Each structure stands twice: as structure tokens, then as C-alpha cells.
Phi, psi and omega in degrees: 000134178281143175258143177228121178256121183251117179270124189233168184280323185197188185293333178296312179293323177299316179295324177298316179296316184295318190259340185240298186287315184301310179301325178293314181293332177299327177293342177258020179063038177237120179265122183256148168220158183241156174225115174280131182301132180273129180263336181205140177236155173292124185296333182273313187260340184081003181293145178289128179254323179222144178228146175134073170072241182084201183301157179299329181302331177291317177298313182302313181299312184290324177295315180297320180296312184291328175293319180292328182279349184231075180284169173101162186277352185266017176226141178230166185225143175213176181230160169230091188237136179284138172290319178291132177071036175307144180305141183296342178263014179296139182302136175060029186298320182300313180293320180295323182293341180280349180280110186289322180283110186288341172297311180293320181299316180299319179296320180291324176300317179295323177297317178297316179300316180300318180292336180292331188248330177059033180245118184294346179277352185268126178242089181293141176221132177241125180279125178265118353261342179209166171306327183295348172301326178291329176290321177297333175280000186234029186295326178297316178290327179300324178301331182283348180248006176257145183246317187291139179300323178300320179293318181293323175294319177297324178297319178294323176295321178295319176303316180294320179301322189262004184307124178084000181251115175301147185306320182287348179270350179294123200280184192247031176287160182296343177244352187238001174298156183309314182296323180292321178295318179298315182292325181291323184267333186238093188304326184268003184298130176231119185306311184294338182263298189284322183302304181299322180298315181292317182294317180295320180294325180293318178093151186296322182299316180290323177298317180294322180294327183272340188231088187296327179292317175300318179300319180296323177296311180299319178300318179295320178294322178300332184273003180298000000 
């Protein structure tokens, strides 16, 4: 069985791997585990004090460490990193930010990531534009985990806002990124609670059908 270590930004993404992506890949003889990027360690003991993304140097450090600790051809590595809000110390960020087509920008970000490590076992992945694109693909299921009438009305407004726009095309502006739209329309929305419930209820097949870039990543992982 092949091992796959997925480096993620936080507990929401970790839960998605555990409950949605991981069980599917297990059917393809791929055992998944996750690593949440560490933002701070105890200087004396080395214990993890805070976890959850942060500067690119944290991603770089944890990726290099986990690659070094897991030699051999039967293990692979990937990431679940948002295109929106890339860390300000990400390599070549100024040039990447000038790429208007975010499909192309996401691909170029992955190319830069690949070049940073030079490890053929590494499959960089950047979610266009955020993990919440998967939540936008799960609005029907999201209605089932909301209670307040205000939230349900906001959800209908969000549906109208996004009419005709595939989830991965919802852009990355400071007020129009997927997470910002969810928070603006659904006052009680909480990413760690509602997002995973809606995405898990929707199921991987529907997510892949709605999000072609995400689907291509999953297809590549299936082929390990």
C-alpha cells in the first residue's frame, strides 16, 4: 500500500482528508495521513504550540522535515493550500500575483513549489481559490446544517449571487473570495463546523463534478 502525507493549513482541511478524501483513496490502496503546518514550537522542548498555516517558511520547513523523515519510493507528499491569501513570503509572489488568469496562476504556483523541493515524490496542489470553493459546491447540503431563518435566507441570496458561476471560478478579492461570500451572506457560518459537514454530506463524486481542478488533483492521487 502506498502512503500519502498531505500537508494542510488547518483542522478543517485535516477533517476533510480524514472523512472524505482519505477513505476514497484507501479504496485505491493509498493510506493517507495529514500534517497541519506548525506555526510555533517551544524553543526548549520543540513541542508544537500553534498549528495552522502562517508564513511560507513554516510550510517549507515542515515539508522538508517530513520528506527527510520518510525516505523511499512508497511514500508521496502533497499539499492543500489556498490560492487566495498566499503567504507574503511565498517565492516569486510579486510575479505570480501579476498573472490575471487564476487557472494559470495556480499552475505556476505549483511549479514554483515543485522547484523549491526537487523531490519527484512531491505533488504540490493549490486550491483555486480557497477550500471554501468545495463548500460552494455543497450549498444544498449546507442548507441542511443551518437552523436560523436568517442564515437560510442568506443562503438563498448566495445561490443567486453565484448563479452560473462554477465554484472554482468564484474569485479571490478581499470581499468576493468564497469564504468572504459565505460570511457575508450567512451570519452564523463557521468554517470548522459547517464547512466539513456540508462537504462530507455532498460527497466526493459531486465535488469532483463541480470542481474540475480539484478533480484533476484527486485523479492524480488515485494513480499513485
